[in-house]
C-alpha positions as CSV (number, residue, x, y, z in Angstrom):
1,X,0.2,-0.2,-0.2
2,X,1.2,3.3,-0.8
3,X,0.8,6.8,1.2
4,X,-2.1,7.5,-1.1
5,X,-3.8,4.0,-0.7
6,X,-3.6,5.3,3.0
7,X,-7.4,5.1,4.2
8,X,-8.4,8.0,5.5
9,X,-10.4,8.3,8.7
10,X,-12.8,11.4,8.4
11,X,-14.0,9.3,5.1
12,X,-14.3,6.0,6.6
13,X,-16.3,7.6,9.9
14,X,-19.0,9.0,7.1
15,X,-20.0,5.3,6.2
16,X,-21.9,5.5,9.5
17,X,-23.5,8.1,8.7
18,X,-27.3,8.1,7.8
19,X,-28.9,10.6,5.8
20,X,-28.4,13.7,3.8
21,X,-29.1,15.9,7.2
22,X,-26.5,14.5,9.0
23,X,-24.0,14.7,6.3
24,X,-24.8,18.2,6.1
25,X,-23.9,18.7,9.8
26,X,-20.6,16.8,9.4
27,X,-19.9,19.1,6.8
28,X,-19.9,22.2,9.5
29,X,-18.9,20.1,12.5
30,X,-16.8,22.6,14.7
31,X,-13.2,21.5,16.0
32,X,-13.5,18.7,13.2
33,X,-11.8,20.3,9.8
34,X,-11.1,17.1,8.6
35,X,-14.2,15.4,9.1
36,X,-16.2,18.3,7.7
37,X,-14.0,18.6,4.5
38,X,-14.5,14.8,3.7
39,X,-18.2,15.6,4.3
40,X,-18.3,18.7,1.9
41,X,-16.5,16.6,-0.7
42,X,-18.9,13.8,-0.5
43,X,-21.5,16.1,-0.7
44,X,-20.4,18.0,-4.1
45,X,-19.9,14.1,-5.6
46,X,-23.4,13.4,-5.1
47,X,-25.4,16.2,-6.2
48,X,-22.7,17.8,-9.1
49,X,-25.1,16.2,-11.6
50,X,-28.3,16.9,-9.9
51,X,-27.3,20.8,-9.8
52,X,-25.9,21.0,-13.4
53,X,-28.6,19.4,-14.9
54,X,-31.1,22.0,-13.1
55,X,-29.4,24.9,-14.0
56,X,-28.6,24.0,-17.4
57,X,-32.5,23.8,-17.8
58,X,-32.7,27.3,-16.6
59,X,-29.2,29.2,-18.2
60,X,-29.1,29.1,-21.8
61,X,-25.4,29.7,-22.4
62,X,-23.9,26.9,-21.2
63,X,-20.9,28.1,-20.3
64,X,-22.6,30.7,-17.3
65,X,-25.0,27.2,-16.6
66,X,-21.3,25.7,-15.9
67,X,-20.4,28.7,-14.0
68,X,-23.2,28.8,-12.0
69,X,-23.1,25.4,-11.1
70,X,-19.8,25.7,-10.0
71,X,-20.4,28.6,-8.1
72,X,-23.4,26.4,-6.4
73,X,-20.8,23.6,-5.8
74,X,-18.2,26.0,-4.7
75,X,-20.6,27.4,-1.5
76,X,-20.6,23.8,-0.7
77,X,-17.1,23.0,-0.6
78,X,-17.0,26.5,1.8
79,X,-19.5,25.6,4.0
80,X,-22.1,28.0,3.2
81,X,-25.0,26.2,3.8
82,X,-24.7,25.5,7.3
83,X,-27.8,26.9,8.5
84,X,-29.8,24.2,7.1
85,X,-32.7,22.9,9.6
86,X,-34.3,19.7,8.5
87,X,-37.3,20.8,10.7
88,X,-38.0,22.6,8.2
89,X,-38.6,20.2,5.3
90,X,-37.1,17.6,2.9
91,X,-33.2,18.0,1.9
92,X,-34.1,18.4,-1.7
93,X,-36.4,20.9,-1.1
94,X,-33.5,22.8,0.6
95,X,-30.9,22.3,-2.1
96,X,-33.8,23.3,-5.2
97,X,-34.3,26.5,-3.1
98,X,-30.5,27.5,-2.7
99,X,-29.7,26.4,-6.2
100,X,-33.1,28.4,-7.8
101,X,-32.3,31.3,-5.6
102,X,-28.6,31.8,-6.8
103,X,-29.9,31.5,-10.5
104,X,-32.3,34.0,-9.5
105,X,-29.6,36.4,-8.1
106,X,-27.8,36.2,-11.2
107,X,-30.6,36.9,-13.4
108,X,-31.3,39.9,-11.6
109,X,-27.9,41.4,-11.9
110,X,-27.7,40.0,-15.7
111,X,-30.8,41.7,-15.9
112,X,-29.2,45.2,-14.7
113,X,-26.4,44.9,-16.8
114,X,-28.5,44.3,-20.1
115,X,-26.6,40.8,-20.4
116,X,-29.7,38.3,-19.2
117,X,-29.0,35.3,-20.0
118,X,-31.5,33.3,-18.0
119,X,-35.1,32.9,-19.1
120,X,-37.3,34.0,-16.0
121,X,-40.0,32.1,-17.1
122,X,-38.1,29.0,-16.7
123,X,-37.2,29.8,-13.3
124,X,-39.9,26.8,-11.5
125,X,-41.8,27.9,-8.8
126,X,-41.1,27.1,-5.5
127,X,-44.0,24.4,-5.1
128,X,-43.4,21.1,-6.4
129,X,-45.0,19.8,-9.5
130,X,-45.0,16.3,-11.6
131,X,-43.0,19.1,-14.5
132,X,-40.4,20.2,-12.1
133,X,-37.1,20.2,-13.7
134,X,-35.5,19.6,-9.9
135,X,-37.6,16.9,-10.0
136,X,-36.5,15.2,-12.7
137,X,-32.9,15.8,-12.1
138,X,-33.4,14.3,-8.6
139,X,-35.1,11.3,-9.7
140,X,-31.9,10.8,-12.3
141,X,-29.5,11.2,-9.4
142,X,-31.6,8.3,-7.4
143,X,-31.2,6.2,-10.3
144,X,-27.5,6.6,-11.1
145,X,-26.9,5.9,-7.7
146,X,-29.2,2.9,-7.6
147,X,-27.2,1.7,-10.5
148,X,-23.9,2.3,-9.0
149,X,-25.0,0.4,-6.0
150,X,-26.1,-2.7,-7.9
151,X,-23.2,-2.4,-10.0
152,X,-21.2,-2.3,-6.9
153,X,-22.7,-5.1,-5.7
154,X,-22.1,-7.5,-8.4
155,X,-18.3,-6.8,-8.0
156,X,-18.3,-7.6,-4.6
157,X,-20.3,-10.7,-5.2
158,X,-19.0,-12.7,-8.2
159,X,-21.9,-15.1,-8.1
160,X,-24.4,-12.5,-8.1
161,X,-25.1,-11.0,-12.3
162,X,-27.8,-8.7,-10.9
163,X,-26.4,-5.7,-12.5
164,X,-25.5,-7.5,-16.0
165,X,-29.5,-9.1,-16.3
166,X,-30.7,-5.6,-14.8
167,X,-29.2,-3.6,-17.4
168,X,-30.0,-5.6,-20.2
169,X,-33.2,-6.0,-19.5
170,X,-33.6,-2.0,-19.0
171,X,-31.0,-2.2,-22.7
172,X,-33.4,-4.5,-24.7
173,X,-36.8,-4.0,-23.1
174,X,-39.1,-5.2,-25.6
175,X,-37.1,-8.2,-26.1
176,X,-38.9,-12.0,-25.0
177,X,-37.7,-13.9,-22.1
178,X,-35.6,-16.2,-24.9
179,X,-34.1,-13.6,-26.3
180,X,-32.8,-11.6,-23.2
181,X,-31.4,-15.0,-22.2
182,X,-29.8,-15.4,-25.5
183,X,-28.0,-12.1,-24.6
184,X,-27.7,-13.2,-20.6
185,X,-25.6,-16.1,-21.9
186,X,-23.4,-14.2,-24.5
187,X,-22.8,-11.9,-21.7
188,X,-22.0,-14.4,-19.1
189,X,-20.2,-16.8,-21.5
190,X,-23.0,-19.7,-20.8
191,X,-26.0,-20.6,-22.1
192,X,-28.6,-19.1,-19.9
193,X,-32.2,-21.2,-20.1
194,X,-35.4,-18.9,-19.9
195,X,-36.9,-19.4,-17.4
196,X,-33.7,-19.1,-15.2
197,X,-33.2,-15.6,-17.1
198,X,-36.5,-14.5,-15.4
199,X,-35.7,-15.2,-12.2
200,X,-32.6,-13.9,-12.4
201,X,-34.6,-10.6,-13.4
202,X,-36.7,-10.9,-10.8
203,X,-34.2,-11.5,-8.3
204,X,-32.1,-8.2,-9.7
205,X,-35.3,-5.9,-9.3
206,X,-35.7,-7.3,-5.7
207,X,-32.1,-5.8,-5.2
208,X,-32.5,-2.8,-7.3
209,X,-35.6,-2.3,-5.0
210,X,-33.1,-2.0,-1.9
211,X,-30.7,-0.5,-3.3
212,X,-32.8,2.4,-4.1
213,X,-34.8,2.3,-0.9
214,X,-31.8,2.9,0.8
215,X,-30.9,5.9,-1.4
216,X,-34.6,7.1,-0.1
217,X,-34.2,6.8,3.2
218,X,-30.9,8.5,3.4
219,X,-32.5,11.8,2.3
220,X,-34.9,11.3,5.0
221,X,-34.8,12.3,8.2
222,X,-37.3,10.1,9.5
223,X,-37.2,7.3,7.6
224,X,-39.8,5.4,8.6
225,X,-41.1,2.9,6.0
226,X,-44.5,4.5,5.5
227,X,-42.3,7.7,5.4
228,X,-40.1,5.7,2.4
229,X,-43.1,4.9,0.4
230,X,-44.5,8.4,0.5
231,X,-41.6,9.5,-0.6
232,X,-41.0,7.5,-3.5
233,X,-44.4,8.2,-4.2
234,X,-43.8,11.3,-4.2
235,X,-40.8,11.6,-6.6
236,X,-42.7,9.2,-8.9
237,X,-40.6,6.3,-8.2
238,X,-42.7,3.9,-6.8
239,X,-43.4,1.8,-9.5
240,X,-39.3,0.2,-9.2
241,X,-40.3,-1.2,-5.3
242,X,-44.3,-1.9,-5.5
243,X,-44.3,-5.4,-6.5
244,X,-42.1,-6.3,-3.7
245,X,-44.2,-4.5,-1.0
246,X,-46.1,-7.0,1.2
247,X,-48.8,-6.5,3.5
248,X,-46.7,-5.9,6.6
249,X,-44.2,-3.5,4.7
250,X,-45.6,-0.9,7.5
251,X,-44.2,-2.8,10.5
252,X,-41.0,-4.8,9.4
253,X,-39.6,-2.7,6.5
254,X,-38.6,-5.5,4.9
255,X,-39.5,-6.7,0.9
256,X,-40.6,-9.8,-0.5
257,X,-39.0,-11.5,-3.6
258,X,-41.9,-14.0,-4.1
């Protein structure tokens, strides 16, 4: 192991952090600069794509959208969001408002200098709607992290083919069971029967649902089973887990694969 490979204890402690809010609090921890710095970088890594997509939907010039996105990320890295309070609402709403306000301020300054490049009509209302571009960005962020978790699971478990089979199903949604089994067999280097392929896909979907639920849980201050389902419905992603919610979900919080 080289010096660059030495584990960072501050980063390691972040593994125990349960929610986005606690990550924000760690990012502003007094007297623990190393841990705070690691937490800020973790926040930036997680939300940079969502922020860039959201800003890009409102700012016409690519270079200006890049600049505004970088400004938000720099504020995160500097710890400018220390006043965030989980009692005031959901974390994704807090982050959306912060980004939106920065775009509003940019538009106001640009208008005064007669160089406006932001369409004020494109700035979404603060209330959430089905067509909210921030919600679209947030959904994509959830999917990206869920797919990454599934891929990581497959790498860590050599007998699992969850990521491989589910990715192929997503890429070829109209394939019959036989056609998809042929693709899976070619990918794995050994024949796969159609019935076995169907079982692999179902198990993969359960695993995907588990990782998606984990992504939802870390965005909630009180991640009870019922709150998780409410949030999945709110972001339009309940369909990914609906088939695996048992009657006793509210009390057990455990999915079923039957």
